[in-house]
N, C-alpha and C positions, 0 to 999 in steps of 0.2 A: 255862747253863741258867736259874740263878737270876736273872741279869742280864736275861734275855729275859722272864722273868715279870714282874720289877721294871717294865720298860718297858711290858709289856702293861698291869700295874695302873695305871700312871701315866697311860697314853693313855686307858685306860677311864675314870679318874677325870676327866681333862679332857675327854672327851667327854660325860660326865655333867653337869659343870659347864657346858660349852657348851649342852647340851640344856636345862638348867635356866633359863639366861640367856634363851635363844630362846623358851621357853615364856613367862616373865615378860614378855618384850617383846611377845609377841603378845596376852597379856592387856592390858597397857598400851595397845597400839594399838587393841585391839577397843574398851576403855573409852573411850578418845580419841575413836574414830570415832563412838561411840554418843552421846557428849556433843555432838559438833559435828552429828551429824544431828538432835538434839533441838533444839539451838539454832536451826539453819536452817529446821526445821519451824515453830519459835515465831515466827520472823522473817518466814516466809511467810504465817503466819496474821495477823500485824500489819499486813501490806501490803495495801493497797486500791488499784485503779485506778479512777479516774473518767473516763468518757467525755465529752470538752468539744469542741464544734467540730471533732470528726473526730480529735482527739488523745486519747491515752491518758495521763492524768496521774496520776502515784503520790502516794498519801496514806498516812497511817498511822493506825491505830486506837488509841485510848488508853483507859485506866480512866476511870470517872467522877471517882474522887479525883484523879487526875492534873491534871485540867482544872477543878476545882470553883471556883476563885478567879476564873480566866479567864472562864469561862462565866457565873458569878454576877454579875461586874462587867458584862459585856456585855448580860446581862438587865436589869439595873438601868438601865444607860445606854439602851437601847432603849426601855424604858417610859417614861423621862423625856422622850426624844426625841419619842415620839408624843403624850405627854399635854400637852406645852409648846410643841411646834412647831406654830403656827397661823398661818393667813392669814385675811385678812377675807373668808372664803367659808364658808357654812353646810355644804355637802358636804365641804369639806377638813377643817373641825372634826369633823364626824361621822366620817369615815373614820379620822382620826388618833386620835380617842378610843376608837373601836371596837377598833382595834388595841391601844391601851394596856390596855384593860379585859380583854383575854384574859390579861395577864400579872399581873394583881393581882385580890385580893379584893374584897369589898364597901366596905372603907375607900376604894378609889379611885373606885367609883363613887358613895360618898356624897359625896366631894370635888366631883367633877364636877357632881352634882345641886345641890350648894351654890352653885357658881360659876354654873350656869346659872339658878337661881333669883334670884341676886343681880343678873342681867343682864350678867355679865362677858363672854359670848361676844356678846351682842348688842351691846355697846359697841365691841367689837373690829371688827366687821362695819360698824357705823353710822359708826364713826371712821377705817376703813380702816386699821386697825393690824394689822401683822404681828409675831408673837411667835416668836423664836428662843431656843434654849437651847444652852449648851456645858457639858457634864459636865467639871468639872476633876479630881475625885478621888472615889474611892468606897472607904470604909472598911467591911470585912466581918470579922466576928468567927466563925470556923468552929470555935471550941473548944467550943461549945454548939449544940444544935439545937433550934428552928428557928434559923438564922443571922441574927444582927442585923446591920444595915448603917446606915450614915450616907452620905448623898450630897451633895457640894459641887458647886454650879453657879452659872453667870452667865447671867442671863436678860435678854433684850433686847425692848423694846418700841420697834418702829420705826414711827414716823408719817411724814408728808410733809414736816413742818417741824422733828422732833427725834427723837432716839433716847435712850430711858431705859434705863439698865442697872441690874441689881437682883442682889444675892447672894442666892441661893437654897439653903436648907438642909432636907433633908427626911430621915426615918429610918423604918425598918420591920423587917421580918422576912421571911426567905426559907424557903418550904418545898418539898420536892421533890414535883413531880407527873408524871403521863406526859407525855411528848414528843409534840407534834402539829405540824401545819402552822402553827397559830396561835400554838403557844408551842415553838419548837424547843429551847430550852434545858432545858426540863423544871423550872422554878421557878415558884413563886406568890408574889408579893408579899403580904404579910399586914400588918394594923395600920400601914398608911403614913399618914403625917401629916407636914405642913409644919411646921418648927420655927422657921424665920424667913424672910422674903422682903421684903427692904427696899431701897430706892432708894440707889444709890451715886453715879451720875453723870447728868447730863443734857446733851446735846449738841443744839445747834441747827444746822439744816441751813442 
């Protein structure tokens, strides 16, 4: 009889331990499922589908801080492309400069006015000169706001008889503004100025 009671007590202890293990396992499984569900929800919220040419293309959203350097460099490069890429056509010059001025403050407008008053654009048109620019590198300091930058570029003045190459160095600051169709990156260039713009080579055609 005592042996039977002992067996029953042992069996009850095993059942209790097994039940506790099952309960703990259920809690762990529930917790794991909740974590995975939360992660799946986060992934779904970060997933964006763009319809292009009848096809759904997947894109991913990211925070402003994740892409600040990439967007800032592209903003600076876009501004310089618009401001310095010119053809001997008054309408082309006005169109490009207008696009550039949406990306910068009065300092860029002042630079444009100075070049216009000095006859720079008139000379491009009368001499049939095309101006191209290639942004070599952009250095940005995001440790302090507004963000300071320096832009190193190569500028070309293309004539029918020759091509002049210049090294262009500019600097300024970036301030956050609202995004728009004219300013998709949401930056504004401030206190922009040219540090140096000197000829390096001259090639005759």
